[in-house]
C-alpha positions, 0 to 999 in steps of 0.5 A: 179075073178069078174063077169065082168072079168068072162064074158070077159074070156068067151067072149074071149073063145067064140070068139076064139073057135076051133074044136078039133080033134075028136069032132063032130058038136053037141059037138062043138055046146054044148060047144059054147052054154055053153061058150055063157051062161057064157059070156052073162048070159041070165038068168040075162039080158033082150034081149035088154041088150044082143042086146046092148052088141053084137052091142057095141062089133061089133061097136067097131070092125069096128072102126079104131084103134085110135077111138076104143082105145079112145072110149074104154078108156071111157068105154061106156056101150051101142052102141049109147054111143060109137057112140057119143064118136066116133063122139066127137073124130072126132070133136076134130080131125078136131077142131069142136065142142066137146060136151064131158064134162069129168069133171075137167081136162079131155080133148077130144082127141088131145085138148092139142096137137091139140091146140099147133099144130094149133097155130103153123100152124097158125103162120107159115102160117101167116108168109108164107102168109106175105112173098108171098102176096095175096093167089089165089085159082084155082079150077081144073075141077076135084074139087068138091064143098063142098056141093056135099058131099064126093068124094067117098061113105063111106068117113068118114068125108070130112070135117075132111080129108080137114082140116088135113094138108098134106097127111093123112091116113083115114079109109074108111068103105067099105059098101055093103060087107057081113062083113064091112072091113076097107081100107085106102085111102091117099088123094092126094095133092091139 
């Protein structure tokens, strides 16, 4: 077993610890401390490295599942790198700039399928538009201008929501809670 595998094993044990019947709080503390030392190995890492590991882990925990999966596939070693990968994922989903240069043959998420879907949607909408004539946009009194920001606090990316066809499920981070939670919002039809 490599030190990385060993570290992962102790991390999982630390995160899933339970108190067996008959164990007193001091024994539980010492057991947790032993698992922590085997997981983090404080004698081999600086406080900064330990902090980065904990921040990275927490950041991955609060990401929605699709973002978390994609970010983990790229194996970031620091929280900031994970945040940048998540932003690249969001940019690729909404067709924005995707600065990730993964080398020859590597594509950002949804590049291939997104391009295919976008091309088909463009063709479909162009055909439909030619059948209907000019398109008129009516603004409802409840609509907000694009520069007014998200409709509700915590909306991940208004531009992402608005650029997706049909009702989409977007994760929203509920701020202000003791521990961030995710909830799902389904944007209404325009």
